[in-house]
ZANU-894553 format. One record per residue: residue in one letter; x, y, z of N, C-alpha, C in turn. Coordinates in steps of 0.001 Angstrom, whole numbers, plus 500000, padded with zeros to 6 digits. Each point is the difference from the previous one (the first is absolute). Layout:
N
aXYZXYZXYZ
...
END
This chain:
209
m593651378944964127501286499675499367499769498825499065
s500543500101498821499833498925499008501286499190499910
y499819498725499745501135499101499885500069499462498586
k501180499922499514500199499414498682500315498513500158
s499437499218499142500315498564500020501065499712498954
y500885499124500368501088499669499097499954498498499682
v500266499678498776500119498598499578501466499764499659
f500611499066500738501412499719499763500133498875498979
l500584500299498883500210499017498942501410499430500120
p500150498710499731501340499407500074500926500604498972
t501204500199500399500984500557499070500447498920499033
h500661500429498913500521499028499034500997499068500653
s500784500530500949500997499189500675499338498874500791
r498903500375500715499309498984500800499357498947499101
i499452500414498882499391499054499051501041499014499495
r501199500546499685501051499128499499500437498997501077
k500082500478501263500401499117501095498972498894500203
d498701500384499944498943499000500171500031498977498866
a500240500476498796500072499092498853501181499055500141
m501125500523500495501183499163500187499749498938501064
k499341500404501122499679499030501046499102498891499463
d499025500400499179499083499026499415500746499031499083
l500941500542499221500790499172499093500864499015500776
v500634500483501080500835499133500824499158498904500645
f498821500358500481499103499021500630499579498930499005
r499620500448498799499577499035498981501155499088499584
s501199500583499914501172499204499631500309498959501060
a499857500402501275500255499074501101499005498845499967
i498738500316499725498971498955499901500323499043498864
a500373500560498839500326499170498842501188499100500284
l501015500554500685501185499213500328499661498880500976
a499158500322500983499593498982500975499236498871499314
l499131500361499065499245498984499267500923499140499149
l501040500632499438500960499258499196500735498975500857
f500479500417501183500691499075500875499058498892500480
l498744500377500262499029499004500433499787498979498902
a499892500481498754499810499090498867501190499066499861
c501207500543500206501200499162499898500025498939501092
d499527500373501189499964499041501098498958498922499754
l498900500382499384498926499048499773500235499133498776
l500785500484499055500176499329498730500450498548500131
p500989499690500872500494498634500040499091498997500689
t498818500412500528499179499068500761499521498836499150
n499815500202498705499570498927499117501097499634499014
e501224500206500403501105499770499086500234498512499766
f500810499737498988500331498633499630500732499285501127
e499567498768500278500692499143500951500236498637499348
p501135499374500285500306498704499386499004498916500395
t499516499269499018499139498845500239500410498889499037
g499681498780500364500350498847499179500575498895500864
m500545498977499349500573498872500728501418500328500447
q500261499805501287501313500298500561501097499191499299
f501089500692499671501146499337499388500915499465501097
n500402498754499860500923499381500947501294499643499276
i501087500579500447501292499757499375500526498627500414
n500954499501499246500691498761500315500312499949501504
p499520498975500710500200499966501458501457499913500426
d500902499653499072501420499963500327500680501354499804
i499188501011499679500524501362499895499476500827501168
n500907500582500740499631500929501067500095501422499458
v498872500703499993499988501388499534500466500889501153
v501173500596499835500578500850501040499321501361500015
s499856500608498825499344501307499912499611500289498559
i498982500842499864499555500497498692499893501515500151
t500932500732499391500061501451500211500173500740498682
g499688501290500028500263500844498846501491500106499743
d500355500283498735501409500111499637500146501102498955
p501058500817500094500156501127499073500493499598498611
d500356498735499801500520499574498702498894500000498942
i500385499862498738499062499985498872499823498565499537
n498757499653499644499704498650499544499141500079498750
n500262499136499021499241500079498746498701499210500032
m499629499497501181498746499261500139498890500841500627
g500338501237500380499002500860500616500642501243500573
p499219501071500176500563501272500467500399500018501471
m499463499054500787500339499953501423500866498780500268
t501264500237500336500925498900500261499907499563501457
i500009498694500187499911499418501336501203499092500239
a500588500130501178501075499105500423499377498836500757
f500097498833499405499405498781500564501130499179500606
k500135500046501327501108499324500678499536498664500583
t500763498964499673499639498656500426501234499248500490
v499748498881500671501069499075500376499407498597499949
s500804499062499564499529498617499884499852499373501390
r498923499255500176499797499258501240500715498641499941
s500392499619498787500676498716499831501503500231499836
s500710498943499733501450500106499825500378500244498543
s498996500249499156500266500234498581499264501243499513
i500280500374498765499341501160499399498543499646499681
e499096500901500364498574499812499727499518501105499061
s498948499726499248499481501004499065498480499913499913
d499421501062499499498557500051499755499745501141499026
v498761500127499575499609501068499080498896500825500651
l500203501309500053498939500911500448499118500255498784
p498744499554500018499196499990498781499397501355499642
a499776500194498712499241501172499548498625499971500654
g499573501152500493498730500090500721500158499992501508
l501205499671500469500261500006501444499991501428500531
l499394500161501149499965501307500673500892499981501226
l500751501069500169500753500204501236499199500946500876
v499759499593501223499131500749500909500847500904500889
r499674501268499993500751500988500788499817499749501497
r501009500320500759499875499997501462499633501377500523
n500462501032499299499668501381500356498771500425499198
n498928500343500691498749500317499330500088501237499112
q501064500788500147500122501225499210500651499756498635
t500512498803499766500652499723498726499126499118499118
q500475499738498800499224499282499000500238498487500070
h498958499232499641500189498585499733500695499880498642
l500628498847499754500757499808498765499537498747499270
l500166500016498668499502498918499141501087499534499042
f500161498686499870500872499417498985499200499808498712
l500559500429498879499377499729498703500814499004499178
k501123499574500551500858499008499348500436498955501023
d500085498734499563500621498988500849501456500396500237
q500444499889501255501385500355500303500605498996500976
p501120499397499606500614498959500840500739500585501196
v500022499237501073500807500356501170500810498773500405
t501198500248500490500894498928500434500439500264501434
a500006498955500778500446500105501394501227499119500197
q501070500596500447501216499257500311500089499776501507
t501064499368500432500128499701501428500349501233500826
s500410501065499326500146501312500649498985500946499355
t499720501104500647498952500906499516500279500475498578
t498987499855499159500107500348498584498992501096499678
k500453501023499281499086501069499584499712499878498512
t498702499917499662499566499989498609499182501259499752
l500340500740498955499235501195499656498886499623499023
v498780500388500334498842499705499147499262501305499692
g499279500002498889499274501202499581498502499843500179
t499369501015500546498564499957500273499330501291499527
f498665499972500037499195501168499650499180500421501220
c499780501297500113499352500568501187498485500059499851
c499325499652501077498558500213500123499804501225500921
n498749500397500223499700501046500991500783501285499754
k499759500653498875500801501165499619499888501168500975
h498969500007500847499845501092500961500828499764501265
r500653498848500078500905499727501114501434500310499580
a500912499977500967501397500337499730500684498890499202
i500875500412499080500818499036499267500993499387500979
p500117498682500017500926499366500954501445500425499787
d500762500002501081501437500248499893500746498902500751
a501295500188500165500827498944500596499617499673501433
g499285500896500660499610499743501381498690499249500142
d499329499725498887498695499339500056500135498493499823
t499204499263500763500047498543499960498654499417499580
f500075498782499463498803499359499449499967498529500396
d498820499414499840499815498564500184499466499398498707
l500293498729499790499397499302498877498495499934500205
g499254500390498966498554499996500094499386498973499071
p498784500250499571499325499054499106500364500235498533
v499686499018499177499994500206498558498624500595499680
t499989501171499373498765500767499873498865499215499339
d498802500242500511498807499463499342499188501117499342
n500604501203499918499335501118499338499987499752498495
p498823499925499376499922499629498580500785500929499071
e499994501292500291500685500935499111501518499942500185
l500447499787501227501438499800500202500444498688499357
q499156498974500093500302498745499328500087500191498490
q499152500885499481500042500292498567501319500660499618
i500459500954500827501295500644499724501123498972500054
v499968499109501000501008498940500103500027499172498730
s498822499639499512499913499199498771500541500760498797
l499643501269499895500469500821498880501521500177500030
m500553500030501195501426500273500177500877498756499881
k499399498835499892500743498743500088501215499951499078
n499847500407498769501098499929499034500437501385499523
k499838501004500876500338501371499615501235500504500741
d500735500857499314501212500605500556499674501403500512
v500300500248501289499748501335500559501294500659500480
s501131499567499469501273500572500442500141501464499600
n499319500422498937499985501409499615499212500788501042
s500586501077500515499386500717501131498628500579499667
s499820500530498788498699500587499657498924498915499924
n500359498834499484499052498885499960499672499523501410
m501029499950500843499808499563501389499020500910500731
w500153501317499817499118500937500699498603500005499412
m499867499668498714498658499837499425499279498842500676
v500722498893500190499406498843500674499686500339501459
q500881500775500648499738500431501371498684500777500080
r499774500874499053498738500758499989498807499070499781
a500182498976499171498917499041499771499645499268501289
v501027499621500776499752499325501280499189500898500924
q500376501263500080499295500907500917498658500460499458
m499756499817498707498642500194499492499065498961500618
v500545498805500253499213498932500620499892500212501508
t501137500261500655500000500057501463499472501307500566
d500024501071499209499683501316500560499061500845499147
s499487499441498916499168500840499127498832499192499447
t499660500258498762498765499451499415500172498634499372
g501242499500499945500213498673499433500815500038498718
l500349498838499528500822499855498798499209500398498763
t500546500925499225499319500481498800500549499299498755
q499232500082498923500438499392498751501286500642499491
a500162501274500256501216500690499558501241499393500648
y499915499674501289501138499379500677500199498558499535
i498913499308499764500114498629499473500728500013498664
d499606500927499126500645500110498690501475500365500143
s500305500898500940501396500420500200500860498850500507
i499459499196500920500756498850500491500189498959498905
n498949499787499218500111499062498886501065500426498993
a500214501295499903500960500547499021501445499988500509
l500222499600501250501360499958500538500836498955499253
p501308500190499959500847499018499318500026498681500731
a500289498953499264500056498659500596501192499865500925
d499818499224501052501093499713500931500856498887499404
t501246500269499764500886499018499359500889499289500998
t499759500261501296500867499395501029499536498624500431
d498750499641499661499475498698500423500659498870499211
END
């Protein structure tokens, strides 16, 4: 008796299923690598350094939180709540270059590019100030986020932006966001480029001083 041998070839349907499984597997690997990269990315992220800023000792800082209002000194508005420790009104200036240090590690540190005055009365006083965001891969702060007074930056490129911005007006929203991108070029990318330097130099003069 003779036997016939048979070779079973995969059907087109099975080939398509195998190809789909392979595609799904590769996509899952790519997605996992993407999430891993996102998790690893902030390990060398920008952190505030420099000399710690100390506010007027007669001012008690009650809280420093995000605020939904709009401010012409920066895209991120902060509610700076204070109360006087004395029996009179106290004041101080939050200097350009000052960093606000996040308490929640998932949010961004903040930077002042303009001197901004604060006043403390004998009852709690809220002053709205404008800041710029660092750490673009972190969450943008909202009203639930709190901060502490940090150092005045010693980062040379941030100091350069502060110097360039000294007599410039950023109340125009498009100009403000251009400067925001310049800040994050320093804190999160390759550094301040000549194109951004030229753009900041071309901003209109600040006439409020």
